[in-house]
N, CA and C atoms as an extended XYZ file, in Angstrom:
198
Properties=species:S:1:pos:R:3:atomname:S:1:resname:S:1:resid:I:1 pbc="F F F"
N       126.225      -23.654      137.163 N   MET     1
C       125.790      -22.630      138.094 CA  MET     1
C       125.595      -21.317      137.346 C   MET     1
N       124.589      -20.586      137.753 N   LEU     2
C       124.306      -19.279      137.188 CA  LEU     2
C       124.467      -18.228      138.265 C   LEU     2
N       124.958      -17.063      137.882 N   GLU     3
C       125.018      -15.950      138.825 CA  GLU     3
C       123.622      -15.385      139.003 C   GLU     3
N       123.311      -14.925      140.220 N   VAL     4
C       121.999      -14.380      140.551 CA  VAL     4
C       122.123      -12.878      140.715 C   VAL     4
N       121.198      -12.136      140.118 N   GLU     5
C       121.139      -10.690      140.325 CA  GLU     5
C       120.255      -10.449      141.540 C   GLU     5
N       120.871      -10.090      142.649 N   ARG     6
C       120.141       -9.913      143.906 CA  ARG     6
C       119.760       -8.460      144.090 C   ARG     6
N       118.479       -8.232      144.299 N   ARG     7
C       117.979       -6.873      144.538 CA  ARG     7
C       117.615       -6.673      145.998 C   ARG     7
N       117.244       -7.751      146.677 N   SER     8
C       116.939       -7.693      148.108 CA  SER     8
C       116.835       -9.117      148.636 C   SER     8
N       116.711       -9.248      149.950 N   GLY     9
C       116.526      -10.567      150.544 CA  GLY     9
C       117.813      -11.343      150.723 C   GLY     9
N       117.677      -12.655      150.819 N   ASN    10
C       118.811      -13.522      151.132 CA  ASN    10
C       119.128      -14.476      149.988 C   ASN    10
N       119.033      -14.013      148.755 N   CYS    11
C       119.354      -14.852      147.593 CA  CYS    11
C       120.821      -15.267      147.634 C   CYS    11
N       121.109      -16.480      147.177 N   PRO    12
C       122.520      -16.882      147.071 CA  PRO    12
C       123.175      -16.175      145.889 C   PRO    12
N       124.496      -16.210      145.829 N   LYS    13
C       125.218      -15.578      144.715 CA  LYS    13
C       125.104      -16.389      143.429 C   LYS    13
N       124.927      -17.706      143.555 N   THR    14
C       124.762      -18.569      142.382 CA  THR    14
C       123.605      -19.537      142.630 C   THR    14
N       123.121      -20.119      141.543 N   ILE    15
C       122.030      -21.080      141.639 CA  ILE    15
C       122.237      -22.162      140.587 C   ILE    15
N       121.848      -23.379      140.902 N   GLY    16
C       122.033      -24.497      139.977 CA  GLY    16
C       120.919      -24.594      138.946 C   GLY    16
N       121.213      -25.269      137.840 N   ILE    17
C       120.213      -25.503      136.803 CA  ILE    17
C       120.281      -26.946      136.342 C   ILE    17
N       119.181      -27.454      135.809 N   TRP    18
C       119.126      -28.741      135.132 CA  TRP    18
C       118.874      -28.447      133.665 C   TRP    18
N       119.493      -29.206      132.793 N   THR    19
C       119.265      -29.030      131.356 CA  THR    19
C       118.916      -30.363      130.715 C   THR    19
N       118.124      -30.289      129.661 N   ALA    20
C       117.756      -31.477      128.892 CA  ALA    20
C       117.729      -31.103      127.417 C   ALA    20
N       118.250      -31.979      126.589 N   PHE    21
C       118.271      -31.759      125.143 CA  PHE    21
C       117.510      -32.894      124.475 C   PHE    21
N       116.720      -32.557      123.495 N   ARG    22
C       115.982      -33.555      122.718 CA  ARG    22
C       116.125      -33.174      121.251 C   ARG    22
N       116.764      -34.048      120.492 N   TYR    23
C       117.065      -33.744      119.093 CA  TYR    23
C       116.074      -34.430      118.168 C   TYR    23
N       115.675      -33.723      117.153 N   TYR    24
C       114.776      -34.230      116.121 CA  TYR    24
C       115.432      -34.014      114.764 C   TYR    24
N       114.964      -34.724      113.785 N   GLU    25
C       115.438      -34.485      112.428 CA  GLU    25
C       114.957      -33.095      112.019 C   GLU    25
N       115.900      -32.207      111.787 N   GLY    26
C       115.553      -30.843      111.398 CA  GLY    26
C       115.344      -29.893      112.565 C   GLY    26
N       115.655      -30.268      113.789 N   GLY    27
C       115.467      -29.348      114.917 CA  GLY    27
C       115.673      -30.037      116.247 C   GLY    27
N       115.124      -29.441      117.290 N   GLY    28
C       115.259      -30.021      118.608 CA  GLY    28
C       114.691      -29.124      119.681 C   GLY    28
N       114.751      -29.599      120.926 N   GLU    29
C       114.295      -28.858      122.102 CA  GLU    29
C       115.445      -28.730      123.086 C   GLU    29
N       115.497      -27.620      123.763 N   HIS    30
C       116.469      -27.395      124.826 CA  HIS    30
C       115.683      -26.886      126.027 C   HIS    30
N       115.641      -27.665      127.098 N   THR    31
C       114.899      -27.308      128.302 CA  THR    31
C       115.876      -26.979      129.419 C   THR    31
N       115.638      -25.871      130.123 N   VAL    32
C       116.458      -25.462      131.257 CA  VAL    32
C       115.528      -25.242      132.443 C   VAL    32
N       115.839      -25.872      133.574 N   ILE    33
C       115.038      -25.731      134.786 CA  ILE    33
C       115.934      -25.176      135.884 C   ILE    33
N       115.526      -24.070      136.476 N   VAL    34
C       116.295      -23.446      137.556 CA  VAL    34
C       115.948      -24.124      138.869 C   VAL    34
N       116.954      -24.481      139.650 N   ASN    35
C       116.766      -25.182      140.917 CA  ASN    35
C       116.619      -24.174      142.053 C   ASN    35
N       115.392      -23.686      142.272 N   THR    36
C       115.137      -22.696      143.326 CA  THR    36
C       114.521      -23.296      144.581 C   THR    36
N       114.243      -24.613      144.566 N   TRP    37
C       113.488      -25.206      145.665 CA  TRP    37
C       114.119      -24.985      147.036 C   TRP    37
N       115.425      -24.992      147.148 N   GLY    38
C       116.078      -24.834      148.444 CA  GLY    38
C       116.011      -23.427      149.014 C   GLY    38
N       115.760      -22.420      148.178 N   ILE    39
C       115.795      -21.030      148.649 CA  ILE    39
C       114.478      -20.289      148.501 C   ILE    39
N       113.552      -20.836      147.691 N   ALA    40
C       112.314      -20.097      147.420 CA  ALA    40
C       111.136      -21.049      147.254 C   ALA    40
N       109.949      -20.481      147.395 N   ASP    41
C       108.736      -21.233      147.110 CA  ASP    41
C       108.483      -21.223      145.608 C   ASP    41
N       107.313      -21.602      145.179 N   ARG    42
C       106.973      -21.735      143.762 CA  ARG    42
C       107.254      -20.442      142.987 C   ARG    42
N       107.970      -20.583      141.879 N   ALA    43
C       108.351      -19.434      141.053 CA  ALA    43
C       107.267      -19.109      140.037 C   ALA    43
N       107.216      -17.830      139.656 N   GLN    44
C       106.269      -17.363      138.652 CA  GLN    44
C       107.060      -16.692      137.533 C   GLN    44
N       106.758      -17.053      136.281 N   LEU    45
C       107.421      -16.461      135.129 CA  LEU    45
C       106.962      -15.019      134.963 C   LEU    45
N       107.920      -14.099      134.861 N   ILE    46
C       107.612      -12.685      134.674 CA  ILE    46
C       107.723      -12.303      133.206 C   ILE    46
N       108.850      -12.638      132.581 N   SER    47
C       109.041      -12.337      131.162 CA  SER    47
C       110.099      -13.266      130.597 C   SER    47
N       110.127      -13.372      129.275 N   SER    48
C       111.141      -14.204      128.629 CA  SER    48
C       111.435      -13.651      127.248 C   SER    48
N       112.634      -13.944      126.798 N   GLY    49
C       113.080      -13.546      125.471 CA  GLY    49
C       113.886      -14.682      124.882 C   GLY    49
N       114.616      -14.387      123.823 N   LYS    50
C       115.389      -15.424      123.158 CA  LYS    50
C       116.495      -16.000      124.043 C   LYS    50
N       117.123      -15.160      124.873 N   LYS    51
C       118.230      -15.621      125.720 CA  LYS    51
C       118.056      -15.266      127.193 C   LYS    51
N       116.907      -14.697      127.569 N   VAL    52
C       116.707      -14.245      128.947 CA  VAL    52
C       115.342      -14.710      129.452 C   VAL    52
N       115.322      -15.190      130.688 N   VAL    53
C       114.072      -15.536      131.352 CA  VAL    53
C       114.097      -14.884      132.724 C   VAL    53
N       112.997      -14.250      133.127 N   GLU    54
C       112.923      -13.590      134.427 CA  GLU    54
C       111.798      -14.224      135.237 C   GLU    54
N       112.138      -14.642      136.469 N   TYR    55
C       111.195      -15.249      137.388 CA  TYR    55
C       111.121      -14.414      138.654 C   TYR    55
N       110.046      -14.619      139.418 N   LYS    56
C       110.013      -14.099      140.788 CA  LYS    56
C       109.432      -15.185      141.665 C   LYS    56
N       109.890      -15.210      142.915 N   ALA    57
C       109.414      -16.209      143.871 CA  ALA    57
C       109.634      -15.683      145.279 C   ALA    57
N       108.685      -15.957      146.192 N   PRO    58
C       108.913      -15.552      147.578 CA  PRO    58
C       110.044      -16.387      148.181 C   PRO    58
N       111.000      -15.716      148.797 N   LEU    59
C       112.141      -16.404      149.396 CA  LEU    59
C       111.770      -17.082      150.704 C   LEU    59
N       112.379      -18.225      150.941 N   LYS    60
C       112.232      -18.895      152.226 CA  LYS    60
C       113.125      -18.199      153.234 C   LYS    60
N       112.816      -18.266      154.527 N   PRO    61
C       113.697      -17.644      155.522 CA  PRO    61
C       115.072      -18.306      155.493 C   PRO    61
N       116.142      -17.548      155.801 N   PRO    62
C       117.482      -18.154      155.816 CA  PRO    62
C       117.587      -19.219      156.900 C   PRO    62
N       118.419      -20.217      156.642 N   LEU    63
C       118.649      -21.268      157.634 CA  LEU    63
C       119.500      -20.710      158.774 C   LEU    63
N       119.250      -21.171      160.003 N   PRO    64
C       120.083      -20.715      161.115 CA  PRO    64
C       121.510      -21.257      160.957 C   PRO    64
N       122.505      -20.545      161.481 N   PRO    65
C       123.896      -21.024      161.374 CA  PRO    65
C       124.053      -22.394      162.022 C   PRO    65
N       124.907      -23.205      161.436 N   ALA    66
C       125.136      -24.562      161.961 CA  ALA    66
C       126.028      -24.548      163.162 C   ALA    66
């Protein structure tokens, strides 16, 4: 789980991720996918760096209380 920096809306405090590792002789790949499907529509990449990725996505309306 990752903590979410909430600026507005109904974002959850944490969000899940999927990870995949693929090793090669002399290197490898590390893929991380953020699981936003339950709270937002399609995400768009805003910026990325060596250790930071920033996305934006329109939030889905909150679910009614059970």
